[in-house]
N, C-alpha and C positions, 0 to 999 in steps of 0.2 A: 494171971490177970493180964500180963503183957501180951500173951498170945491172943487173948480175946480183943484187946484194944487195937492191935495193929490192923486186923481185918476191918474193923469198924472205921478206923481212920482212912484206910484205903478206899473203902466204898464211898465215904463222904467226899474224899478228894476227887475221885473220878466223877462223882455226880456234879460237883461244882465246876470241874474243869471242862466239861463238855460245852463247846461254843454254841451259842444260840443265835437265831436270826431275829433282828429287831426292826420294827417298823418305825420310821422316823419322819416327821413332817417338818419341812423348812418353809417358813412364811416369808413372803417378799412384799407384804403390804405395809402401808404407813410411811412410805418414803416421801421426801419433800424436795427432791432434786429439781432443778430447772427442767423444762420440757425438752430442751435441746442443749447440745454442747459439743465439744471436740470428739471426733470418732476415736474408737480404740480403747475407751475406758473399760475398766473391769471392776466388778463389785464382788465382795466376799461375804458368805453367810455360813453359819454353822449351828447345829443343834443335835443333841443326843449322840455325840461322838462322830457325827458326819459333817464334813466341811465341803463346800462347793465354791468355785470361782466362776462367775457368769460374765459373758461378754456378748455384744450384739454384732450381727452380720447381716448383709443384704446381697442378694443376687440381682445384678443390674441387667440381666439377660444374656450376658456373655461371660461374666466372671464374678467371683465373690469379692466383696470389699467390706472393710470394717465399718461399723456404724456406731452411733451413740446409744448406750444403754441407759435408759431413763428409769429412775427409781421413784415411782409415783404412789399416791395413796392407795390405789387399787392393785398395784403390782408392778412388774417390770414390763417396759415397752421399748420399742426400737424406733429411732429417728434416723432415717437414711438420707443420702445426699439428694434424693429426688423429692423429699418432703418439703413443703413450704414452711414459712415461719410458723411455729407452732402456737396456736391460740386455743381458745376454749372448744372450738369445733374440730380440732385436729390433734387430739390427745395422742401422744406417741404409743404405738401398738405394734403387735405382731400381725402383719397383714399381707395380702397378696395384691394390693392396689399399687400400680406403678412398678416398684421393685418388690421382690419377694423377701420378706424379713425372716430372720430366725434368731433364736437365743442359743448360745453354746454353753453347756454346763460341764465343767471339769471337776470331778470329785477326787477326794484324797483316797478313795478305795472303790472297788467294784460294787455297784449297787443295781438293784432291779427297780425300775421306775414304775411304781404301782398305779399312781393316779396323779392328776394335777388339776388345780382349780384354775380354769381359763375364763376370766371375766370378759364377756363381750363389751366392746366399746362402740356405742352407737354414734354415728356421725350424721347430722342433719335429719334426724328422725328415722332413718332407715335402719331396720333390724340387722344385726350383725351375727355371723356364725362363728362358733369357736371350734369348728372341725380342724383337726391338726394332723400334721405329718411328723412322725417321730423317727429319729435315727440314733443308733448307738454303736459304740466301738470301744476298743481298749488300746491305750498307748501309754507307755511309761515316761516319766520325766516331765509331764506337762503341768502337774500340780506342784508348785514350789512356794512354800510359805515365804512371805515378805516380798519377793520379786518373782511373780509368776512367769513361767516360760512363755516367750512370744510365740503365737500361732500365726503363721502367714497364710495368705490365700492359696499358696502353692503346696502347703503341707500335705503329706500323704494321708493324714488322718481323714481328710474330707472324702477321699475315695472309699475308705472303709465305712464312713457314716452313710454315704449314698447307697452303698451296697446293702446296708442293713437298715432299710427303711420300711415303715408300715404306717397305716392310717389309723387314727383314733377318732371315732365318731363324736361329734359335739354333743353337748348337753345344755339346752337352753334354760334349764331350771336352776335357780340359785340354790346352793352356792357354786354352781357351775363345775362340779366335780366330774372329770372325764377319766374313765378307766384307761390305763396306758398299756404297758408291755406285759406279755405272758410271763409267768413266774420263772421261766427258764432263761429269760433274756437278762444277762448281766453285762455291765460295762462300766468303765470309769469316766466315759465321755458320752454325753447325750445332747441331741439337738431337738428343739421344739420350733416348728414353723407352721404356717397356715397351710391347710390342704387346698391345692390349686383346683381340685375338682369341684369345689363349692364357691359360689359367688358371695361377695360381701363378707369375706372372712376378715375379722378384725377383733383382736382380744389382747388382754394383758395377762401375764403369768403371775397369779396371786400366790400360789403355793405349790409345793410338790410333796408327795409322800413316797418314800423309797424304802426298800427292804435291803438292809445291809447285813452281810454275813460277818458275824463277829469273829475277829481274830484273837486267839488267846494272848493275853498279856504275859510278860515275863514271870509274874507271880503265879499266873495260872499254869504255865509250863512247870513251875516248881511243884504244884499240886499234882500234875500228871506224873512226875517222877516219883513223888512220895507215894502216890497210889500204886504205881507199878512195883516199887520196891516192897511196899507193905504186902501186896498180894503175893509177891515172890517168897517173902519170908514166911508168910502163912502157909503156903503150899509146901515149902520144904519141911516145916515143923510137922505138918499133917502126914507127909510121906514118911518122916522119920518115926513117928508114933506107929504108923501102920506096919513098918518093917519090924519094930520092936515086938508088937503083938504077934506077928507072923512067926517070929523066932520062938516066942514062948509057946505057941500052939504046936 
C-alpha cells in the first residue's frame, strides 16, 4: 500500500509545486487627493500578491525633475512645476504640453505590463490622445517597504529605461484599455509617459494589468522536495523488484 501511496503523493506534490503566471489588475481610480501639492510624493498600491510604488516625474527640456503625483477620481495624474494653479479645466494629467510628464512604477517583482487603462483628460473641449511611450528595466533595491529608496534624476536606471522604450498606440474608446508590452518584456521598473509624436496628449493612469511570474513559496519548495524524494523511492523499489524477478528467471 505504501509503495502505491508514495508515487501518488509525488505526482500531486509536483503538480501543485509548478509555479504559474498570474494576471493581476491594479486600479488607481477613486482617489480624492488635492489637485497639486509638494513634489516627490509616492503612492503605494497592491493587489493579488503584486505591490507597486508610484511617483511622478517631468522633463523640463534639459533634465528630469520630480513632480506631484495626484491621486484623482479617474486615476493618477502629474502636476509639474510649469503647470498653473490647478482648477477644473487643468486636471493634473500625463501630458506633453509644456513639460513632458511621466509616472514611474517600481514593483516588488519582475512583471510584464500587459495593458493599461489611460483615460483621456479633455481641456477646453479639445479632444485628447492617450498614445503613450513605455519604458522598462530592472534594478535591485528600489522597492523598500515602509521607506522606499530614493530615486534621483541622476540615477543610472533612467538610462536603462530610455534604452528600453516603445510606443503604445492610444485607444479612444472607453474604458480606454491600451495594449502594452510584448509578453517577453519583463522588468520591475516601468515608466508611462505621453507619446510626443502625437498632439494634444493628455491622460490619467486609471489601472494597469500585469503578468507576474509566481515564485514558489517556502511551503511549495517543500512540496518539490517531497515530490522528488517520493519519485526516487518509487524508482528504487521498482528497480529492486525488477532485479528480484531477473534472478528468479
